[in-house]
DRENLO-826897 format. One line per 5 residues: number of its first residue (from 1); their letters; for each residue y, z, x of C-alpha. Coordinates in steps of 0.5 Angstrom, whole numbers, plus 500, padded with zeros to 3 digits. Example, Ala and Ser with C-alpha at 12.3 -4.5 7.8 and 13.67 -1.06 7.14 Angstrom:
1> AS> 491:516:525 | 498:514:527 $
// end
This chain:
1> MGWSD> 168:785:137 | 174:787:132 | 175:784:126 | 181:780:128 | 179:777:135 $
6> LGCYG> 177:770:132 | 182:765:131 | 179:764:124 | 181:771:123 | 188:771:126 $
11> GEIQT> 186:772:133 | 189:768:139 | 183:768:143 | 180:761:144 | 174:760:139 $
16> PHIDR> 174:753:137 | 167:753:135 | 166:759:131 | 173:757:128 | 169:750:126 $
21> LAREG> 164:754:123 | 169:757:118 | 172:750:117 | 166:748:115 | 163:754:111 $
26> LRFTH> 165:760:108 | 168:767:111 | 168:774:108 | 173:778:108 | 169:784:105 $
31> FYNNG> 163:784:109 | 160:791:112 | 156:793:118 | 154:800:120 | 159:802:125 $
36> KCTTT> 154:802:131 | 150:797:134 | 143:800:133 | 144:802:126 | 147:795:124 $
41> RASLM> 141:792:127 | 136:796:124 | 139:794:117 | 140:787:119 | 133:787:121 $
46> TGLYP> 130:791:115 | 134:790:109 | 135:797:109 | 139:803:110 | 138:806:117 $
51> REGRG> 133:812:117 | 136:815:124 | 134:822:122 | 127:820:121 | 124:817:127 $
56> PLLGQ> 124:810:130 | 130:806:127 | 124:801:126 | 118:805:123 | 112:802:120 $
61> AMLTL> 114:803:113 | 119:797:114 | 118:790:115 | 123:786:120 | 126:779:118 $
66> AEALK> 121:776:123 | 115:779:120 | 117:777:113 | 119:770:115 | 113:769:119 $
71> MAGYQ> 109:770:113 | 113:765:109 | 111:760:114 | 117:760:119 | 117:760:127 $
76> TAMSG> 121:766:130 | 125:766:136 | 130:771:139 | 135:771:145 | 139:777:147 $
81> KWHLG> 140:784:145 | 135:788:141 | 136:795:142 | 131:797:137 | 126:800:142 $
86> SQSPF> 123:797:149 | 116:800:148 | 110:798:144 | 110:798:138 | 118:797:137 $
91> RPIDR> 119:791:142 | 121:784:139 | 114:781:140 | 111:787:136 | 115:786:130 $
96> GFDDY> 114:779:129 | 118:774:134 | 114:769:137 | 118:768:143 | 123:773:146 $
101> YGLMD> 128:773:152 | 133:778:153 | 136:785:154 | 132:791:150 | 137:796:151 $
106> GACHY> 144:796:148 | 149:794:154 | 148:792:161 | 151:789:168 | 153:781:166 $
111> FEPTR> 151:778:173 | 145:783:174 | 142:786:168 | 138:791:171 | 143:793:176 $
116> PDPDF> 145:801:175 | 152:803:173 | 155:805:179 | 159:810:175 | 154:813:171 $
121> KQHRV> 151:819:173 | 144:818:170 | 143:811:173 | 138:808:168 | 136:801:169 $
126> RVFAH> 136:797:163 | 130:793:161 | 130:785:161 | 124:781:159 | 121:775:157 $
131> NDSPI> 116:777:151 | 112:783:155 | 114:781:162 | 120:785:165 | 125:780:169 $
136> TSFEE> 128:784:175 | 131:778:179 | 136:774:177 | 139:767:180 | 146:767:184 $
141> GFYTT> 151:765:178 | 147:768:173 | 151:771:167 | 148:774:161 | 152:770:155 $
146> DAFSD> 150:764:158 | 143:766:159 | 142:768:152 | 146:761:150 | 141:757:154 $
151> QACRQ> 135:760:152 | 137:759:145 | 138:752:146 | 131:751:149 | 128:755:143 $
156> IMEMA> 131:751:138 | 129:744:141 | 121:747:142 | 121:749:134 | 125:743:132 $
161> ARPQP> 119:739:135 | 114:742:130 | 114:741:123 | 114:748:121 | 121:751:119 $
166> FFLHL> 124:756:124 | 128:763:124 | 132:764:131 | 136:771:132 | 141:770:137 $
171> AYTAP> 144:777:139 | 150:776:144 | 152:783:148 | 159:780:149 | 164:783:148 $
176> HYPLH> 161:789:149 | 163:793:155 | 162:793:161 | 168:788:162 | 165:783:166 $
181> APAEL> 167:775:166 | 167:769:171 | 174:769:174 | 176:762:173 | 175:764:165 $
186> VARYQ> 179:770:166 | 185:766:169 | 186:763:162 | 188:769:159 | 192:772:165 $
191> GKYLL> 199:775:163 | 198:773:156 | 197:781:154 | 203:783:158 | 206:784:151 $
196> GWEKL> 202:790:149 | 197:792:144 | 203:794:139 | 206:787:139 | 199:784:139 $
201> RELRH> 197:787:133 | 203:785:129 | 202:778:131 | 195:778:129 | 197:781:122 $
206> RRQIE> 202:776:121 | 197:770:122 | 192:774:118 | 197:774:112 | 198:766:113 $
211> LGLVD> 191:765:113 | 190:769:106 | 185:774:109 | 189:780:108 | 194:782:102 $
216> PGWKL> 201:783:105 | 202:789:101 | 198:793:105 | 201:797:110 | 200:796:117 $
221> PLDDP> 198:802:121 | 202:802:127 | 199:808:131 | 193:812:132 | 192:819:135 $
226> LVEPW> 188:816:140 | 193:810:142 | 198:812:147 | 205:807:146 | 205:801:151 $
231> GQQAH> 211:803:153 | 208:809:156 | 203:805:161 | 204:806:168 | 200:800:170 $
236> PSWQA> 201:795:164 | 199:789:169 | 192:793:170 | 192:794:162 | 193:787:160 $
241> ERMAV> 188:784:165 | 183:789:162 | 184:785:155 | 184:778:159 | 177:780:161 $
246> YAAMV> 175:782:154 | 178:775:151 | 174:771:156 | 168:774:154 | 169:772:147 $
251> DRMDQ> 171:765:149 | 165:765:153 | 161:767:147 | 164:761:143 | 162:756:148 $
256> GIGKV> 155:758:148 | 155:757:140 | 158:751:141 | 152:749:146 | 147:752:140 $
261> LKTLR> 151:747:135 | 150:741:139 | 143:743:140 | 142:743:133 | 145:736:132 $
266> QAGVD> 141:733:138 | 134:736:134 | 136:733:128 | 136:739:124 | 144:741:124 $
271> RETLV> 145:739:116 | 139:743:114 | 140:749:118 | 144:755:115 | 148:758:121 $
276> VFLSD> 151:765:120 | 156:769:125 | 158:776:125 | 159:782:129 | 155:789:129 $
281> NGGCS> 161:793:129 | 169:794:130 | 172:794:137 | 170:800:141 | 175:805:143 $
286> EVYAQ> 170:809:148 | 174:811:155 | 170:809:161 | 173:808:168 | 179:808:164 $
291> DRMEF> 184:811:169 | 181:808:175 | 187:803:177 | 183:801:184 | 177:798:179 $
296> KPGSG> 179:791:178 | 177:789:171 | 172:783:170 | 169:784:177 | 161:786:177 $
301> DHYMT> 163:792:182 | 164:797:176 | 163:798:169 | 169:799:165 | 172:799:157 $
306> CGPGW> 178:796:154 | 180:803:151 | 183:805:144 | 189:801:145 | 186:794:145 $
311> AHAQN> 181:796:141 | 186:798:136 | 189:791:136 | 182:788:136 | 181:791:129 $
316> TPFRR> 188:789:126 | 189:790:120 | 185:796:120 | 184:804:122 | 180:807:127 $
321> FKTWM> 174:804:131 | 167:803:132 | 163:809:130 | 168:811:125 | 167:809:118 $
326> HEGGI> 174:807:116 | 175:800:116 | 176:798:123 | 169:801:125 | 165:798:119 $
331> ATPMI> 169:791:117 | 165:785:120 | 168:778:121 | 162:774:117 | 162:766:117 $
336> VRWPE> 156:762:114 | 155:755:114 | 150:751:110 | 152:743:110 | 152:740:103 $
341> RIAPN> 150:747:100 | 156:751:102 | 163:749:100 | 167:748:106 | 173:752:108 $
346> TVTQQ> 172:757:103 | 174:765:103 | 171:770:099 | 173:777:097 | 166:779:094 $
351> MGHVM> 163:785:098 | 156:784:102 | 153:788:107 | 148:787:113 | 142:789:109 $
356> DFMPT> 143:783:105 | 140:778:110 | 133:780:108 | 133:779:101 | 138:773:102 $
361> FLELA> 133:769:107 | 127:771:103 | 130:768:097 | 132:761:101 | 125:761:104 $
366> GASYP> 122:762:097 | 118:768:099 | 118:775:096 | 118:782:099 | 111:785:099 $
371> STYRG> 110:792:097 | 105:793:103 | 104:791:110 | 098:792:115 | 096:797:110 $
376> QDLIP> 102:801:110 | 106:802:104 | 113:799:105 | 120:802:103 | 123:798:097 $
381> LEGRS> 129:793:099 | 136:796:099 | 140:790:100 | 141:784:095 | 141:777:096 $
386> LLPVF> 148:773:097 | 146:766:095 | 150:767:089 | 156:768:093 | 154:762:098 $
391> HGRDM> 154:758:092 | 161:760:089 | 158:764:084 | 160:772:082 | 155:777:084 $
396> GWIPD> 156:781:078 | 155:789:079 | 156:791:085 | 152:797:088 | 155:803:092 $
401> LKWAY> 155:802:099 | 154:809:104 | 155:810:111 | 154:816:116 | 154:816:124 $
406> RGCRA> 155:822:128 | 160:826:123 | 163:820:120 | 161:818:113 | 164:814:107 $
411> IRQGD> 162:811:101 | 165:805:097 | 164:805:089 | 167:799:087 | 174:799:089 $
416> WKLVW> 174:806:091 | 173:809:098 | 171:816:100 | 171:817:108 | 170:823:112 $
421> DKAFK> 173:823:119 | 169:827:124 | 176:829:128 | 179:832:121 | 173:834:117 $
426> QWELY> 176:832:110 | 175:827:105 | 180:822:104 | 180:817:098 | 183:810:098 $
431> HLVHD> 184:805:093 | 182:798:097 | 185:793:092 | 192:796:094 | 191:800:100 $
436> RTEMT> 185:797:104 | 188:799:111 | 187:806:108 | 194:809:109 | 195:813:102 $
441> DLSLQ> 190:818:101 | 189:819:094 | 184:825:094 | 189:831:092 | 191:826:086 $
446> YPDRV> 184:825:084 | 179:831:086 | 174:830:080 | 173:823:083 | 172:826:090 $
451> QAMAE> 167:831:088 | 163:826:084 | 163:821:090 | 162:826:095 | 156:829:091 $
456> SWDFW> 153:822:091 | 154:821:098 | 150:828:099 | 144:826:095 | 144:819:099 $
461> AVHLG> 144:823:106 | 139:828:104 | 134:822:101 | 135:819:107 | 134:825:112 $
466> IEGPS> 140:823:116 | 146:828:115 | 147:835:112 | 151:836:106 | 158:833:106 $
471> LQ> 162:839:103 | 159:844:109 $
// end
């Protein structure tokens, strides 16, 4: 999901329940993911950078949030997308979750989750399960987003009835492709996107400035090498319908979150429950069933993506997309609500990363991170607690943040960011206070800084075993 898709981040999609979380809580403007769903989920679960080059993303030398909180006396449950391994010992029930329902893979058919993609050559069947029991049939009217919401509500009611505290991880697939949504909800957005992706980007940017989320001095990137001008589209109505389906998917997710918030109230635990909302990466530019006008967006007959034009608008005001390490790929809308502990309707520019959840939640639980688990030495935590930010205090010293995924890479040191685009294969340097939209490359003006930051990235990459030297 893009940085600007939510109403509280400048979007026009109807997201009243998530917007309410923002009004009653804290929004981050400088929160980061890893640019890809799998690597982001690995960091979120472990408090570590992803070790993609060294075996499974959930290795035995890593502790998951569920395992850590179980040791602290918490009940644990999960509903939704896992994508960190579908076989033992990498399933949710193997890694600390008492109850799991959902999709083991990264994406699936929304109406029939185990139905193979008819347009994909491999025809791989997705794994949907309740704990260790596969689910292969689905009732009429099934929709994955609703199923995840309903299961989460059941889990809350069951856990809230017991004296122990609980941790619930609700991981929607929406709005990941394929573009599938109930027709009656798509109708709500029919025709709204005929204005085109350039105009949508301008309107969202204007609202972001009004909300105080972005600096009006940052230049808005008006084009991208992957994006064709809206005026050149031969089938604008078909293109607009794709974005209408995407909007409906986000809308339906928001409705599900409304159900979850209502369930917390009904269970009598809403005032003492910390609720966190975020996205795992920026809007997706992947091209799949992109030019097949005979395919109707939203139906269950085919898989389909939004394409780079709409993804560019979803990531307003930033550059690039999911799997890139420019801000459009790694900037996350991030909201936390904790009644009477977090000041309502506040915004912070302090920096955070998904690997910060492990130390944050352990501090909240009054627990410490162990050095060993089940006889295995653990990798020390690489995230840091966000509790000072939650309480309105300054985090103080900020460590470097680093990223890598399939040829794209980046390092942020304070206000400086060095980023490598896999298409252009050279370092770009930006000062994010003055230019967070990454429009003015300063690499030629500051070659020594580029060299030092590149060497720091190299050392990190070699240490983690994820990619070769950046200067090759």
